[in-house]
N, C-alpha and C positions, 0 to 999 in steps of 0.2 A: 824754466830747465831746473832738476834737482842738484843739490851740491853735489855729486860725486859724476855728473853728466859732462860729457864732452861739450863744448862750446867754446867762441873766439870772446876774448876778454880783454879790454881796453883797459891801461894800468892807465891811471891819470893823475895829475897833478893839480891842485886847486889852490888859489892862494894870492895873496899878495895885497891887491890895493883897497881902497877906501869901497864901502857898500855902496851903489849895489852891482859893481864893476870888479868883476874878479876875474885873474887870468887863468886861462884852465888849457894843459897841455895833454894831449895824449903821448907819453912817452914810448909806449911800444903797445902793440896788440898779441897777442899770447892764445895758441888754440890748446886748449886741454881741459882740465876740471878747475873749478874755481878753486879750489886749494892750491894748485899747482901754479894759477895765476896770482894768489897770495904771496906764494914763496917766492916767484921771482920779482914780485914788486918789493917784498922785503929786502933783497940784494939789491934794487935801484934805490930803496930810501938810505940803507946804510952807506952806500956810494956819495950820496947827495949829504949825508951826515959828515961825513969824512971831508967834505969840501968848505964846511962852515966855517966862517972864522974860529980859532979856537980860545980867543978871549972873550967872548961871549956864551952865556950858558945856552946850551940848545939841549931840547928833551925830545925824546922820540916814544910816544905814545903809542900802544895798537889800538885801534877801532872796531867796531864790530866788521867793518868792511875794507879796512886796510890800516893806515898808519896817520899820526899828526908829529907834524915837526913844529915847534914852538922855540924861536929864539928870542933871549931877552933881550930886549933894545933899552935905551937910556929913556924914554918916555912911557913904551908899552911894547907888550910881545907881540912880535911877526911869528903868524903860524901860516903853513902849507899843509893840504891834506891830500893826502896818497890813498888812492881808492881802485878799487876794481870794480867794473862796471860789465854786464852781457852785452856785446854788440849784437843786436837784433836786426839791424839795417844799415847798410851803408851805399849811399848812390853811387859809389866808385864800383860796387859789385855791377850794378846795373849798368851803368858806362860800359864797362868791361866786355859784359855779356852782348851789348847792341853791337861792341865793334866785331865780335867775335862771329857774330850771326851775319854782321855787312859782309867779313871776309869768306864765311864761309859761302854768302850766296854769289860774290864775284867769282870763286874757285869753281864753282857749279856752274856758273855762265861760262867760262871762259873754257872748260873741258866740253859741255856742250858746242859751243862753236869749233873745238878741234875735231868733236866727231863729228859734227855736220861738214867740215871742210876735210877729212878723210873719207867722208862715204861719199861726197861730189867728185874727189879723185879718182876714188874707185869705179865710179859712175862715168868716169871723163866729162863732167859738168865743168870742171874748175876752168875758169875763163884762161887761167895761166898756161899757154900752150908752148 
């Protein structure tokens, strides 16, 4: 998808622990352009920056796909990479579509049974007299 095209974007925070295990959080999902997603991500990163301990040096870098916060610690720095990524598939969408299809089938069956009962009543075939 192009830079200016509308899409759903994941705003992600990746960081923390020792390799090869990293914490990853989906901070938000945003519908819009990549530029709009990056603008929203910058707001979230600046909010995170404001929550950082004031006594430790923290630097905010802009990267090609987001931002990097690096906080200096006694032994080494601690970094969190904030990035945008286009959402191309979500199994939750599949699950929701299945639930909606099931509900539509149940509704259709209920309406069909109601029509059949009404037709039987109109013909006098209903066993409830």
